[in-house]
C-alpha positions, 0 to 999 in steps of 0.5 A: 701203456708201455712206458720206458724210463731213462733209469740211469739216475737210479745208479747215482746219488744226486738230486735227479737220483732222489727224484727217480728213486722216490717217484718210480716205485709209486708210478709202478704201484699206482699205474699197475695196469701199465708196463714199465721198462727201466732202460739203463745207458750203462755198459758195466754198472750193476743194475738194480733188480727190476722185480723189486719194483713190481711184476709190471717192471722189466729192465734193459741195458743199452750197450752203446756209448753215450757220446755216440747216442748224443751225436745221433739223437741230440746233435743230428736227430737221427734214429737208430734202426730198430730202436723202438724194439730195443727199448721195448716198443714203448708208447711213452719214453720218460726222459729224465735227463734232457736226452731221448732216442729218436722214435717214429711212433713213441711219444717222448715225455721229458721232465724239465728240472730247471734252466740254471745255466741260462739264468746264472752268470757264473756259468760259462758260455760252453755250459749254456750252449750245451744246455741250450742244445740238449734242452731245446732238442728235448722240448721240441720233440716232446709230446708233453712235458713235466716241470717240477715247479710253476717257476720251472714251467714259466722259465722253460716257456720264457726261454724255449717258447713252450706252450704252457698247456703242453707242460704239467707241473708235478711238485716234488716232496720229501723222500721217505724217512725225513722226519724229526729225529730228536737229540739223543741216543743214536742221533748223538752217535751219528752226529759224532761220526761226522764230527758234529757237536753243539749248535750248528747252521746247516747247508745241504746240497752241492758246491756248484756256482749257483749255490752261492756258498762263498757268500754264505761263508762271508756272512757267517764269518762276519757274524762270528767275528762280532760274536753275534752267534755261537754256532758253527756252519756245516756244509754237507754235499759232494765236494766236487766244485768245493775249491772256491768254498774252501778258499773262502773259508781260509780267506775268512780264517774260519777253518775251526768254525766251518765243517765240511763233512763231505757226502752224507749217507742217505740214512744219516741225512735226517739226523744231520738235518734234525740236529741243526738249529736252522737250515740256510739255502741262499741259492741264486736259482732253483728249479725246486730246491729239494733240500728245503722240503727235506729240512722242513720235514725234519722240523728245521727252521729254514732261510731260503732265497726269494728267487725262482721256485723257492718262495713257491716251495717254502710258502709262509713257513720260512724266512725269505732273503735276497741271495745277493744281499749279505745284510739280509742273509745276516739279519735272518741268521742272527734273528733265528739263532737268538730267538728260540720262540721263533725257531719253534714257530718256524719248525711247526710251520715247516712241518705243516708245509712239508706235509702238503707235498707228497710223492703219491701226488707227484706220481699221479700227476706224472701218469696224467702227463703220460696219458696226455702225451698219447691222446 
């Protein structure tokens, strides 16, 4: 097969970027008999060397503004003359961002991450309309689709009427290098670089509305006020959308107890995870929840929401809470903070659980989805 990949996420650092950076090298290795073209919808960015992925990988650049492509492909389902030639005459186009060309023969295989804008009230009608249009367009034109969890698959079937048989579930895994890092030497240097010392509770992700960070801050502040825990709260992630969280910190008077170090370098993240006494992820909705498995891979006890995909990911290895119930979140944090034996059990269980997920399995299932698309 000739497979063209929408490779734009390879230029970024967010969740979709982690997904494609972890998956694609194994796709190229396991499916070595196939030819891959990394297609970049970016006119000026420096592109990665395709040869570093293998001899069966090439790259191309699409020098048309995204707003024009969106107008043609998504809003009006119009093809560009000669588009298939420009994309390497592929048999399969792997759509990684709910966005794909209109082809005559090439089969489209999108990855379906989540239906967050449709599930969470905090998102505006405009965001919902944008998502509905893009996701609806891509699943309608898909020959076969990939979902990153059973929960995400079920949500797309419920929201868009997809046939369950037309979606292959390809669970994610922890990126390479996420292992327990200990507490000494280089670890202390990394923690000091981000102003971290002593006991802390960790959140890793971003500040978008469904992550439920203001509620986590309120719970933490209440625990600190009654001196139930000794820990600080560390909130890591790109600070876009951080204003509500910062306002919550000020309102609760927790400026000295909550640390926002901002974006953490990839190589430092396993150390930040490993230094934590627990990881809290009380999101309102997730398609998978990659930080959960990153935390478990580093041996950190996890507290996660009992909604959407999160129970599917954590299994019996963590504590589940109602993300809308502050008392439920508070009890879980206080229990783990003050029970070292429980922390040890959850650490071991998390490591065991994380080991059941692998990117090699994700790649193998993805290739099977491509094969189903061209049958």
